[in-house]
C-alpha positions as CSV (number, residue, x, y, z in Angstrom):
1,M,22.9,-25.1,-29.6
2,I,25.2,-24.2,-26.7
3,V,25.9,-20.5,-26.3
4,K,28.0,-18.4,-23.9
5,A,26.4,-15.4,-22.3
6,R,27.4,-12.6,-20.0
7,K,25.1,-11.3,-17.3
8,K,23.9,-7.8,-18.0
9,P,25.3,-5.1,-15.7
10,V,22.7,-3.8,-13.3
11,V,23.1,-1.0,-10.8
12,I,21.4,-1.9,-7.5
13,S,20.8,-0.1,-4.2
14,A,21.8,-1.7,-0.9
15,V,22.3,-1.0,2.8
16,Q,24.6,-3.0,5.0
17,Y,22.9,-3.7,8.4
18,T,25.5,-2.8,11.1
19,G,23.3,-3.6,14.1
20,E,23.1,0.1,14.8
21,N,21.4,1.5,11.7
22,F,17.9,0.0,12.1
23,I,16.2,3.3,11.2
24,E,18.3,3.7,8.0
25,L,17.4,0.1,7.0
26,Q,13.7,0.8,7.8
27,E,13.8,3.9,5.7
28,F,15.5,2.0,2.8
29,V,12.8,-0.7,2.6
30,E,10.2,2.1,2.7
31,A,6.8,0.8,3.8
32,V,7.9,-2.8,4.2
33,F,7.6,-4.3,7.7
34,C,10.9,-4.4,9.5
35,N,11.3,-6.0,13.0
36,A,14.4,-5.9,15.2
37,K,14.9,-9.3,17.0
38,P,16.6,-9.8,20.4
39,D,19.5,-11.8,18.8
40,G,20.5,-8.7,16.8
41,T,19.1,-9.8,13.5
42,V,16.3,-7.9,11.7
43,E,13.4,-9.4,9.8
44,V,12.1,-7.6,6.7
45,Y,8.8,-8.7,5.2
46,E,9.1,-8.7,1.4
47,Y,5.7,-8.2,-0.2
48,I,6.7,-9.1,-3.8
49,L,8.2,-12.4,-2.6
50,G,5.6,-12.8,0.1
51,Q,8.1,-13.9,2.8
52,W,10.2,-12.7,5.7
53,Q,13.9,-12.1,5.0
54,V,16.2,-12.6,8.0
55,V,19.0,-10.0,8.0
56,P,22.0,-10.9,10.2
57,V,24.3,-8.1,11.4
58,G,26.8,-7.4,8.6
59,S,24.5,-8.5,5.8
60,F,23.3,-6.3,3.0
61,V,19.7,-5.6,2.1
62,I,19.5,-5.3,-1.7
63,K,16.7,-3.6,-3.6
64,G,16.1,-5.7,-6.7
65,T,15.2,-4.6,-10.2
66,K,11.5,-5.1,-9.6
67,G,11.4,-3.3,-6.2
68,E,11.9,-6.5,-4.1
69,F,14.2,-6.6,-1.1
70,Y,16.4,-9.5,-0.1
71,A,19.3,-10.2,2.2
72,C,22.8,-11.0,1.0
73,S,25.8,-12.1,3.1
74,P,28.8,-9.7,3.0
75,E,30.9,-12.4,1.3
76,V,28.5,-13.0,-1.5
77,F,28.0,-9.2,-1.9
78,E,31.7,-8.6,-2.2
79,N,32.1,-11.4,-4.8
80,I,29.2,-10.1,-7.0
81,Y,29.1,-6.4,-6.6
82,D,31.6,-3.5,-6.8
83,I,30.6,-0.4,-4.9
84,I,30.5,2.5,-7.3
85,D,30.4,6.3,-7.0
86,E,26.8,7.4,-7.2
87,S,27.6,10.2,-9.7
88,A,29.2,7.6,-11.9
89,A,26.2,5.3,-11.7
90,D,23.9,8.2,-12.8
91,A,26.2,9.1,-15.7
92,A,25.9,5.5,-17.0
93,F,22.2,5.9,-17.7
């Protein structure tokens, strides 16, 4: 049987890496290893996925529903997510 389905709405947390907000990014990923590279990128070690995530300047680091972190290009982020007012997100739950 073929069915049509709509993806459930999920509110996520994300930080866009600007190249100047390394400390903010490091705090966002909590105790996860975070290394600044000479080329301006950052590497974030993701324990749940067991791999390093390369985060270029301009990319978003997203905290997933299971606490995992992953990088997302700004183009993909803008196509998938709408930035919402934090108070509106709290009221939705």
